[in-house]
C-alpha angles and dihedrals in degrees: 000000000000093000090055090049089052091051089051090051088055091060093044089071107080097204093047092046091051092048091052092049091049090050094050091046093052091046090054089053091051093049091047091052090050088064097048109098122215108276093239095054127078105234092200091067099053099086094103091046094050091047090065090068099052095081127053129290135092091291092063090049092052090046090052092053091054096044094244094311092116092058092042092057083233130172085253093049092125090051118189095309096102088059090049090050091050091049091052092050093048091048090052092047091053088072095056107024114079094203092057090045089054092049090050090059095049094078121217096357091050091048091054091053092048088050090052091051089050090052093052091046088051091057090050091052090047091053088058099041099042097062090041090055092047093048091050097050096088093042089053094054109280105139118234092243090062090073102086095191093034121240093300129146087258091057094052095043096047095040092047091052089049094049092047091047090048093054092047089048091051088049089052091049089053093050091048091052088052093049103035103019137044129283130005105319099208093050092046092053089053092047094050090049091053093045090050089069095045100084094049092047091051092048090052090050092046091051091049093051102040108029095037093046092240101145100318127217093327090063091047090052091049089050092050091050091050090046093054090047089054089049092052091049089050090052090050091051093050096047105032113115139172113225117221111200116235129189123203125206117230121243127232124226089269091057097252122131116249117228119241092001111110138181128223116314116253134183141236108220109216111190121230087221105029093166099060115200094330094101089055092048090048092048092045091054089052092048090061091061103069093051093047094047093045090053089066091067132060095204123123096247091049092050089051093047093049091050092050095048096041092060105078089189095051126111102244093043093055095043092054090040092055094046091050092050091053092049094046090047090062092041096050094042090053093055097040103042107066101200092171092054091046090054093047092050091049090051094049092050094050095253130134140170109250110257093013124097115237119252122023096008091053092050090050090048093051091045090051092049091049091052092050095050095039092063098063089035093055092046092049090049091050092049093052090045093056096036093099087068090055090047091055095046100039103031099028094231123175105262094238091054092043091062087072093057093082135308125095095324099058096038092050091049092049095043096048093045092052093046091049092047090050091054091048089047091055091054090050094048092046089055092048098256126125109256133238091263094055130047123214144092125315113271122231120232116258114229 
């Protein structure tokens, strides 16, 4: 089979093979750490606590992102999410803080300084989240006898230090995967955490359908077909582009551009969803706020607000969630797609869009096209994000299994898988092999 031959080609390239092995080794370390309970907590008495994260709710979503570490009271209980939060904050600050804007323009040296700021901010967020997590353990169902040292200052100080260290170590693993392995390390850690809960969720759904006579194998088959359709739609959303034709003027021997003499036509690929899953992550972070703030009050309206925003499959939660995704899609696209810079680069290289004047007119044209394609892209993204709620209401899925029918979980898995495959594809093509995304015979090097 051609696919098998392509896999063999992957392992023929020594550098690529080594990178894959490094990635797998570091992922094993991360998954092992997710099972190691905090030293001051008795792991045998966490069954009731872990059970609270098997249904729906925000807790199950957090637990999915950490690969079960949150429910295990693991040393990696905070996962990589503090780093994601810090990255989001730094990206937002780059719009308003002149110092960060200056660093952004300094190239590689500026990027390293921004990364260092993100790391320090991650530690600050961990120092807030770790004690909050520890204080909430007993309220969430951890029995008092599970605390081996008791809830003493020593317990909070030592456990906070371990949780912060665990998050920083997870961040280090992600960066090492990016540098020495294959793919974006941070994204891969999140994806592996999400995939870790997939088998258990499917087994629970299978048992509910088959052994409880709730639809049987036919219903399972229908669910799997719908699941694959949603995956295909997610792939389409990630990869869909609109190609803008570009013409380039030819140069003379003196380096000047010749008028009315043009080279081959090329294209600018503008993505239907240029912001990836970031709008969902932004919106998800905001959706945690109402429930947390409402929990500080005992009033009736606060109780109602907390109930509405704690149910991730509820009506009001998903309406607000979808609106935020559309808003953040426009926002993130605006700050990540530099239409002015694209127009300037085209003008300097002697390129232009047929029928559009170079410079300001080109920038306005690209901006208008991006606005036009972002609208359907953002709506499509919002629909996939809220589809788990429809799956629960219409198909009667188990809530844990429904999380994989769209939303952040599925889009992260699809996006990271495509990005990793593209990197592997580049290695194959550079070594004169056909890539994962194209079938065919091996190509011979051209002298």
